[in-house]
N, C-alpha and C positions, 0 to 999 in steps of 0.2 A: 503495499501499499504507500502511498504518497506521503510522503512525512512533509508536515508544515510545521512552519514556525509559530509559536504559541502567541507572540504577541500581533501577529498574522492574522489569526484566528480572531483572537479577539476584537481588532478592529475591524473584520467583515462582519461582525453581528449589527443586527438592526438597534437602534438607539433601545426600544424596550427591552431587550432581549441582552444585551450588555448591561443593561439598570439591573435587570436580574440576575447576574450573574453577579454584580457588587453584592448583590442583598444577597446570594448565596453561599458567600465569602461570611458575610455579617454571620449567618446562622451557623457555620462551622466554627466560629468561634466563639458563638453563644454555647453550643454542645461541645467545648473544650476537646471539639474534634482535630485530627491531622491531618487531614485531607476533605479537599471540598468533593462531595461525591455528588454523582448523577441524580441522587437524590435529591440533595440540596437543590440544585439548580432546578428541579422539578416542583420545589415545595414554593421556590422565590417566582417561578413561572404561573404560579396557582394565584398571585396574589392578585388583588385586587377583579373586581364580578365584569371588569370589562375586557379580560385579556384574553389573546386568542385562543391559548390553551380552554379555558372556561367556555367558551362561545361552543368549540369543539366537543366538549364534553355534553353540552346541552343540546348539542343538533344528536347526538347520537344515545341521549337517554342514559347517559353516564353519569355517578354520583362522582361530584367533586369532594365532598367530605370523606367518600368510602378512599380516595384516590389520597387523599391528604392523612389517614390515617395509617393504610399501607406505607407511604414512606415514611412516616415519623416514627411507627416501629421497627421502619429496617433500619435505620440511623440509630435508633438507641441503643442498638447490639454492637456500636464500633465507636463508642467514645472514648477517646484517651487523652493525654494533658498535651497539650500543644498549644503556644500562643501564635506559631509563624505556621500557617496550614500551607500546604501545596495543593495544585491540581493531582486527581488523582488520575493514573491512567487511561480507567476508562472514561472517564468523562473528556479526556482529551482527543482520544478517538471517537468519542461520539462526535465532537464538536469539528474534526476532522472530515467524518462521513459526512455532515452536515454541509459542509464546505462546499464538499465534490457533488453534494444533488443541488445547492444553491445556482452553482456555476455553471454544471454539466444539463441536468435536467431542468430546472426552472428558470435557467437563463435570468437569475437575479443579480443583483452587486451585493445586496445584504443578505448574511442568514437569518430566516425568519424561525417563528414555533414552531410552523408548516414543517420546514426541513429538515428540523429536530425530529418532529414525532415520523417522519418519513424514514430519516435513518434508523431509529427501534426497528421499524417494521420490517425495513429490507435486510436487516441484519439478526434472524429469529433464533438463530445457534449461538449466540453472542447475550442475547437479553432475556430468552425463555427461562431460563432458571433464577428470574429476579420476579419480584410478584406486580412491580411495576409492568415489567413486561408482558407478563401474563394479562394483565388488566387491557393493556393497549392493544391486544391481539385481537381485542375482537372487535376493532372499527376495520372497515374490510376497506384496503388502501385505494383503490380505484375510487368509492366515496369521499375519503380523504382528498384526493387529489381535484376531485369535481369541486370541493367547498373553495378552493383556491379563487374560481372564480368571482362565487358567491359572500363568503366569508371577509375574505381580504381585499375585495372590491373597495368598499368605503377607506380600509388604509391606504391601498395605491392610488385611493383619488385625490387624498389627506395629502398626499406625499408629492404627489403630479400638484397638486395647488401650491403649497409650499416650495416647491422645486426640489426638493431631499432625492427625488426619484428618477428626476429630468439629468439625462447625460451631458447636456449642454450647461447643465447649473453645473454640475460635479467638475467638468474637467474643462469649463471656456471662463473667458473672462473677455469682460465685455467693453471694447475700446470708446464706441460711441457713446455708451452710457457713463465711461469717463470722462466724457469729450462735453458731454450733457451737465456734469457736475462739476465742471472748469476745474478739473482733477491734473490735466495735460499742461505741460509745457507748451509755451508760442514756439510752433516751427516755422524756421524762416531760412529762405536761399534754397530750398527743397520743389520749386513748383515744378520743375520741369519732368523730376522722376515721379511726383505724384501726377501730374498729365501723363508721362506715359503706361504708368499702371491703373489711370482713367482709362484708357484706350484700351487696353487688354483685355481688363473686368467686363469692356463693354461688347467682344467678339461675341458672335455666336456659340463656337467650339474652343475647345480649349484655350478658354481664357482665364489664365494662371500664372499671373507675373511672380519672378522668384529678385528677390534683391538680392546683388550679389555685392558685395565692396568689404574691405579689411575690416576688423575688429575697430570699433569707434568712432566710424566714419559717421553714423546716424541713421544706421538702417531702421531700428525702430522708431527713431526719432520719424522717418518718410512714413511708418505706417500712423503714426499718432497725428501728422498733416493730415492724411485721408481720413481719419476719424473726424476730425475738425471742420475739414472741408464739406463732408457728408452732414452734421450738426447744423453750418452755415446755409448748406445749400446750394454748392458752389461745384455740384457736379452734375451730370446730364438724367436725364428723367430716366434713363437704366438705371442710374444707380440711388436715385432719389429713394430714402425713407430704407434702406439697408442696415443690417447688421453686422458692426466690424468685429468678431468672436476670436481672441487668442486661444488656441488650442494648446492645453500645458501638457506637454509631449510625458513631463515628470509625474504629474499625476494620474495619467492615464496608464503609466506603466507599474506605479505603485501597488502592490499588493497583487501586482498579477501572475503569479508563478507557477500556478498553474495552466495548463497547454491550453490554450484555446481563448482564454480569458482576454487577453489582451486584446484579439481579433474581435470576440463579441464586444466591447467596449466601443471601440473605433469602429464599427458597423453599427450600434446602436448612436452613435455620433452622426455618421453620416446621414443615416435614413431619420432623423430627428432634425436634422437640415435639410435634407427634401422634403420634407412633412411642414416642415415651418410656412405659417402664411405671410410670414413677412421674410424675405429674401434676407439669405445671411451669406459673409463672407467668410470666411477659416480663415484665419494668419499664423501660421507654421514657424515658429521662430527656431533657428535652427535646425535647418528644415533637413539638413542629413542625417538625422536622427530617424527618419521614417524608414531610410533604408535596414534593413533587419531589425528595427523596431529600436534600434539606437544600440544596437550589438554590432557586430565584424560588417566587413563590406562586404557583398555578396551576399547576403540574406536576401530582405525585401517583403517580410511579412505586412507592416502597413503599405508599402508604398505600394506592394499589389494589392492590396484592397481596394487604396485609391485610384490606381491607374484606369480601369474602364470608366468610375465619375469623372474623373479629370478631362479625360478624351472627349466625354460626350457634355461636356460643358453644364451637366446638371451640378457638379458639387465646384463652385468658385473657391479659390483657393489662393490667399497669397503668402509669399516663403520668403524666406530671409535665411542666407547662410554665405558664407567668405568664399573668397577666391580658390583659397587651395580645399578647402572641402567641399566645393563645387564639382572639382576638376576630380577631386578622390574618388567620389561617389554618384556622384550624377552622372558625368559623361562616362563611366564605366558602365552605365546602364541607357543606352541610349533610346529604351520605350517609355522610359520614365524623363527624363531630359526633355524629348520632344513635344512631353505634354505640359513643358512651364518656358515662358518665355522668359529671359534672363533680361531685367533691369539692372544698368552696372550704375551704383552709389559711387562717386568718386569722393576723395577727399578734399574739403574746401578750403579754397585761399583762404590766406590771412586776413584779407579784406572781409569775405564771406563769413570767417569762423568769428572775428569782429562783433558781423552783424548778428549772427546766431546769439553770441554772450548778451548784448546790449537787449535782444529780447529775452532774455533771462534774469537781468537784474534786478527786476521789482520782486520775482522769488525769492533770490537768495537774500535783499535785504530784510524782507520780510520773516524769513527764516532766521538768519543770524541775528537781526534783529540792530545791524550796521548800514552805514552808510557807503554805497559805491561808487566812487568817481570814474570817469568817465577813461580818464586818460590811464587807468588802474585796468579796467579793459581793455583796451588797446595793448597795453604792455603785455597782459597776460596770455594774449592771442600772439604776441610777435616772440615774446620770450617763450613758450612752450613749444613754438614751432621751431626755434630754432635749437633749442637747448633740450629737451625734454626727446629722446629717441624711444626707437621700439613701438611709440603708439602713433595713433592719428588724431588732427585734429577732427571737430571740436572737443573729443571726449576729454583728449590730456589737456585742452585751455578751460573747460570746464572745472576739470578735478581742481585746478591747479587756482581757479578763483572761490573754488568753495573752500580749500583749504583757506587760502589767506582770507575769505570773509571770519572762519572757523578762530585762527588765530586772532586776529582783531577783537572779537568779541571775546576770546580766551584773556588777552593782553587787560583787558578793562575789570578782572576779577583774580587775576593770578599776581601774585610778588614778579616784577621783572626780574628777566636773566642777570642781569648785574647784581642787581642787590641780591640774588642768592648767590653771586659768584663771591663776593665778598662775606656775606655769612658763612660762606662755606670753608674760605680761606682764613677766616677769624676762629672758626671751631676748632680747624686743624692745628692751627699757630698754638690755639690755648691749650689744647690735650700734648702738643709734642712740649707743651712750657712745663705743665702739668709731671709729664714723662721725668723733664731733666730734672724737676726740684728734687722728685724721688728719689732718683737715684743719687742726686749730692746729698740728699737726707743720710743715706743708708751705707757714703764714704765711697758711693764709686765716681771714675775719673768724670768729668765732664766739662768737654771745651765750654769755656770762661765767655769767646767771644759769641757762640751762640745761642747763651741767655743771655746776652746783652743787647743781640740782636731782637731779640723776641722781645723784651721790653719797651727798645723802641719799634718794632714794627706793629704788636699788639693795639698799643695808644693808638697807633695811626689808622689801623682799618676801621676799629670804632668808633672813631670820628666818621671817617669817609661811611660808615654805613648808616649812621645816624643824619649826616649831609643827604644821603640819597635818598634816604626813608623819609625826610623833610621835602625833598624835591619831591618824588613821586605821588605823596599826598597833596601836594599843591597841582601836579599836574592832574591828578584824579578828581582834583575838585573842579579845574576847569571841563577837564573832559565831562562829567557830570552835568555839567553846567551844557555844555552843547549838545547833549545827545538829546537833552532834555527839551531844546530849546527848538530841535530840528523832528521834534515831536508835533506829529499834523495838528491836535489839539491847541498844542500850545503855540505854534506858528499864526492859526488861525485869531487867536486871543493876542498876542502881541502885534499883530495886523490891525487888529479891531482896536485895540485898546488907544486911549489917548497919553497915558504914561504906563509906566512899569510897575507903579506902585498899584494899578487897577487888576493885577492879576493874585488872585488869590494865593496864599501857600500851600495851602492843601492841594493844588493843583500837581505839584509836581514836589519831591522830596528835596530838593534844592531851589536855590534862588538862581532866579532866571534872568539871563540880561540878554542884550541883543546879539543876534549871533556873531555878528562882524566885530563886536568888542572882545568875544570870548573868544575868538578863535585869532585875533590879532595877540592878546597874553597869552595864551599858548603856544604857539608859533616862537613867540620872544624866549618863553621859558624853557623850551623844548633846542631852540638854538644854543642857547647856553648853556643848558644841565642837559641835553642831549633827550633821546626819544625814550620815555621810560613805560608809557601807555599809548594804545593808536586810537583816534577818536575815528577813524573812516580808512577804508581801503585805498591804499595809496601806492603807486607805483614800486616805491621803497618795499612796503612789504609785501608785495608779489615778487620781487628781487630776491627776497629775503627766503623766502619759500622755495625758487628754481633753486637758490643759493645751497638751503640745507640736503635737496634734494641730490645736488650734482655735487656738490663742494668745488663750484665754479665760484671767487670771490665777488662780493657785491658788489665792490665798485668798478669790477668787470661788465657787470650784468648792466649795472643802471648808466654807465656810460651811454650819449648818445652815438648812434654808428655812426654818423657824419664825422664827429670831434673824433671820433677813434680812425676814422677813414685820415681825417687831415694831419695825425700826428700820426699815421701808421711808418710810414718812408724814414721819420726820423728814428722812431724806435727802431725799424732794423737795419738802418745804417748804424746804430751801438752796438746790436748782434752781429751783422756780417761785416766785418771788416774787409776793406780792398777790392769791396764788388759794388762801386756806388752807380754802375752801369746798369747791373743787373737791378739792383732796387729801383732804381727810377723805370725803368719797363715794368715790372711788377705793382708797382705804385699806378702806373696808367691805366692799366686794367682793373685795379681796384678802386680805383676813383672812377672811372666812366660807369662802371657797374651801381658805385654808391649813386651817382647823381642820375641815375635810370635811361645814362645814354649809351650803354651795351646794349650786344645782341641779345633780346630778350628769350630765345629760341639756342642758345649757345652758354655752355660753362660760363664763369666768371671768368678765367681765365686756362691757357692752354700753354705750357713751359715745357721747353725743353732745355735742359740745364746741362752745357756739355763743356767737358776742360778735364782737368788733371785732379788725383784724388785729394782728399783733405783739404779743401778750398773754401767749401762753404755751402757747397751743393744741396746736402743734404740737409743741414743746420736751417738751411732758407725756408725749406716747407716745414719744418719744425717751430721755429721762430712766426711766418707767419699764421700757424693752429694756433699759437698762444696770443700772438698780438690780437687778431682778426676774430678767431671763431671760440673765443674760451678755454683754451688749454692745449697739453698733447690730444688729450683722450678723443679729440675732432681732428683725429688726423689719423688716415688708413695707409698703411705704410705695406706695399705688397711688393714682396723681391722676385722681378721677373727673370730673374734666371733659373728657377724654378719650373718654369713653363716654356721649356723647349723643345717638348713634345707637341705635335697638334693635338691629340686626344685628351692633352689637361686643360685646353676652354672648360670644358665641362666644371672646373675647379673655381673659375673666375664668375661664370654666373651660374652653376646649379648644373646639375644632372636634369637632362630632357625625361619625359616619362618613360615610363619601362626600364628603367636602366638604375642599377645601386645611388642610392643618395638623393633621387629626386625626393623632392621639399624641403631640402634641407640649407637651400640656397647656396649661391656661391659667397666667395671671399669677397669678391667686388661690388657684384651687387646688393647682397643683404647687406654689408657697410652701408651702402651709399643709403637703403632704402629706409634703415634704421637712423643715418643721421644726416639728412640731405643737405645742411649746412654744415659741409666740413671740406677737411682738406684732403686731395688723394696723392699719394707719392709714390709713383711705378720708378721704382729702384731699380739700378743696371738694367734698363729697358733694350738697351741691345743685344740683349743676350738672351730674348725672347725668341720663340719661333716667328718668322715672318707673318703666317697663316693667323698667329694668334692676336697679331697686333689690325689684322683687320677687323678686330671686331669694333676698334676703338674708332673707327670712319665716322660710322651715324654718333656715337657720342661727342665726339672734337665736333662736329658739325649742325646736327639738331640736338645735342644734349641730351637725348633718352637713350635705349637700351633693353630689350627683353628680355628677361634672366627665364632658366629653363625651366619655369611654370607657365612661361608666357605675361606672366605682368610686365607692365612698363615702367620702367625706374626713371626716376627724374636726376640727370645729374646737372642742373642747370643752375645749381645754386654752390656748386664743389669748382674750387680753384684744385686743378689738376699741374702738377709736377712732374717730369721724369727726366731723371739723372742717366749720365752715359758718359764713358771717359774717350767715346770717339773722338778721335781727331786733337787730343790731347796733346800729341807731339808738335803739330804743325802752332796749337795755341799757345806752347810755353816759347815755340821760336820766334814768334810775331812776338810775345812779351819781352823777350829777352833782350830784343835790336834798341841799338841806341836812341831810334826817333819813336817817339811815341806813335801807335794804331792808333784809330775808332776804333769802337765798338761794331757800327756797322762795317767797315773792313776786313775787321775780323771773321767776322758773319759770313758776309761773301766769298771769304777765302775758305772757310771748312765745311760750307755746304754742300759742295762738290764731294766730299769723303763722308759726310752725313748721307747723301742721298744713294752711295754703293751700298747702303744698309738699309735706311728706311725708302718706301715706293714715294714717289714726288709727290701726287694725288694725298698723300698723309703727310708727310714733311710740308706741304701748303698750308696744313690746318695748325701746326704747332708755334708759337713765337720763341725762334731762338737766341739763346741767352747764351753766349759765352764766359765762361770763368776763370779768369787770369790768375796765373800761378801769383800765392802770398810774397807781397813785397818785403824784404827785410825789416822796415820801418815798424809795417805793420806786423809782422810773426813777432814781433818784439810786445809789439802794444797786448798781442793775444794771450802770450807768457805772461805778462805782468796780471791781465785779468785773470786767467787761470790762479797765477801763485796767489790774487788776492782773496781770491774764495777759501782755497785751502788755511788762510790767515784768518779768515772767520771762523771757520769752522772749528779751529783750535784755539780762538779766543774764548768761545763758549764754555773751555775748561779751564780759563784762569790764566792761558798763556799766550804771551805776544809772540807772535813768530814772524820774524822780518828773514828777508833775503837781501844779500851782498848784490850788486849791479852786476858785477862778472858773472852770476847764476844767472841771471835773468840773459844775460849778452849769450853765455854758452847753449842754454836751451834753445834759446832763437835760430841762433846758426846750426846747431845741430838738425833741426826740424828744416831749415831752408835746405839744407845737404841730403835731403832723402827725398826720396817719391812718396812718402806719406803724407807730406806737409803739416798743417796743424794736428791732425789726430797723431803726430809723433809726440804733440805736448805731455798728453795726459799718459802717453806710455812710458816718459821719462818721469812725469811726475808717479808716477802710481808704482815703479820698479826702482826709484832710485832715493827719491825724496821721503814717500810717504812710511816704507821700510824702517828707514832709519830713525825719522824723527818717531815711529811707532815705538822703537824698542827702546830710546831714550827715557820718552814718558813711562812705560811701562817698567822700565828701571827704577826710576825716579818713584813710582806708586809702591812697589816693592820694599824699595828701603825707606820708606815714610819722609823723601826729599822733597821740599817745596822748589819746585821749578816755575821761576815770575815772567823768564824770555828763553826765547831761541832763536838764534843769528844764525842763518845759513851761508856758508860762506867757501869759496872754491881755493882749494890748496895747490901746491906749484906741480902738483901731478894732474891737475885740471878735475879731481875726484872733489865729492860736495861734502864739506864738515861741517860739522853742527858746533855751534859755542854757546856753554848754557850760560845764562843772565841771571 
């Protein structure tokens, strides 16, 4: 026999039968029984003159009192001492048999008393030895079945009226009713998709649209928009008055462990939709779960039930799924795919996302009771599009704005972070002081300077804490006044009153002044004291949320893009020494795009950086990612020497259908899909197979590419760098000449060398930038920068590290003589300087020697020597 979980059996009981089971447990406890018996349950089912069991006994002229006496005598012999009774095995088996009869014979969704009686009659060998089994044996099974149309008619009618017995009521949710109640958010910028859905739903046959798009682009919102159009009367007569119901596949499958139960439920839904006097459109979210009723691909239980109705047009269905799931499930079943008409839902642009957010402002202001500024809305759309990878607009922008609202609301009730940090630091130092004093009292050695420092620091922290607490209370009072003044009731009274005294103190908890006065006072305080509490959602708050999610500094986020671009060249020149011509060419492309004058259908820039090793080509890409895009995490580096075979193309764009790795995405396309605003570095591009480079024709020209799954990947917001050592000899030769050579002249000279490897059409799509060998004076500057960074690291240990001029000159000359260029600086520092300095510091720590300074000099043999100060 099929074993069914006990909790599933209890959930399947009808309300009256479930209540009777609870009463049976009470009977068992009252008689101090260890098990809840069938007799206990039958006694509970007898309670109430209107119970179904009493009506059955009355119909067959059987005495309810006689049955009660039989049951009481039976349980009287089974008394034990137990406070935690369990279900008896016979009772569980009885419920399992009734469950199967309910689902397979009666075609009902809930176990009723009728199924329980039929279970006793169907197994006479099990219940014949019991007195209650003999009692029920006098009832003919055929007549008992016939009672279902009579005695249960009123029960079924009542259930139908209340909706409890309706499959649509159990397994669907009405979007149109939610729209009538005003519980749906406004849907903007989706008129075209809604128009396509209306056209498809108006067909005579195969009128089933399926919304296909990435997660978070707003597929469900489009359906909500359709429901609002229906309620507002903005649809053609064919769709006027329809009910848009969402079919909950989870509810449909819950508890349907018995074979055939899921299909029975779905068929009941289809039958009720077809029989409904009001036209119904079913919405199935995550429609791929139809395949195999949400199981493995290739099943098709639910899908096969729907296919005939979908093809005839009698069941209008609106579905939604992602592209990957559509290709994985629907395209593998052409018979199902042809019954649906795909409607592509693309990610909205930043402008459209801003419009969508503006439509939600009032909802979030009411939900969080905060004021939401429009510039914060614009900032949320822009920053989420640029810095939140792996998610789509408008979903990520909405989440960002929601979190910013919550942060502002919480700041009005929570202690500021700065105040918490001071309190934590103060508590730590007080604990340390207490511990040191205890050690001192017990005669243990304590460093005298440490206690003296704590005695100075603790009063300072206490004073800082007191001052900051006072500042917080001042700002808190002003924020309360500002929030109160923005209350609609207060605002109307303020505008109607002749003077402030006319507003009664009972209206609000704080004294209300004019909003302009309070705002000016608050701004002055926050400028001098810092922001301790937020009164509204500002771009600063949005940037702080992004910073907490991505670890990008807030100052980089709130800096205006135009200001960042204007200062970009100077910052890049400070990072990339000796390549001023390269910085100028990159600056031109970046400024043109920032000003809106670049080609909108191409990447921000495509640059081929050609030159010797160690001159700053790779560092240029790293610097651009940090200065323009928010950090090195927005740099995708691909070593093209790993793509020397033709078949390795699939690693870049993803494997096609039918191949290993399909659906996992490619290194290049997946990186750009998740971070559309980023820098791409194709390192050593000349080592890739020429056929691999054919992929980049369309990327460089049109700014798009198709990945292995057929999705269009947008490269138009990327900056693409390629590095190559081709023509290094020619560039070095020209740079070594006595006469300075113009960059354009070098470019024309090396172009024939590059053309031997790159096809002319591909080379024409690149901006060639020659990187010159690093001059001696520039190399000297780079060595100084590297040694300064090392000094700063060692200074954190309280040690002053200095270098003799001869050391700097020796390192610079060594790097100039090698082919590795500036890369040799790190090699010399890491292999010669750092080991010697580390050994000396560790030796001093071991011997408890106090080192205040180290000076690095060069001895007469050219070796580095340390002088301890």
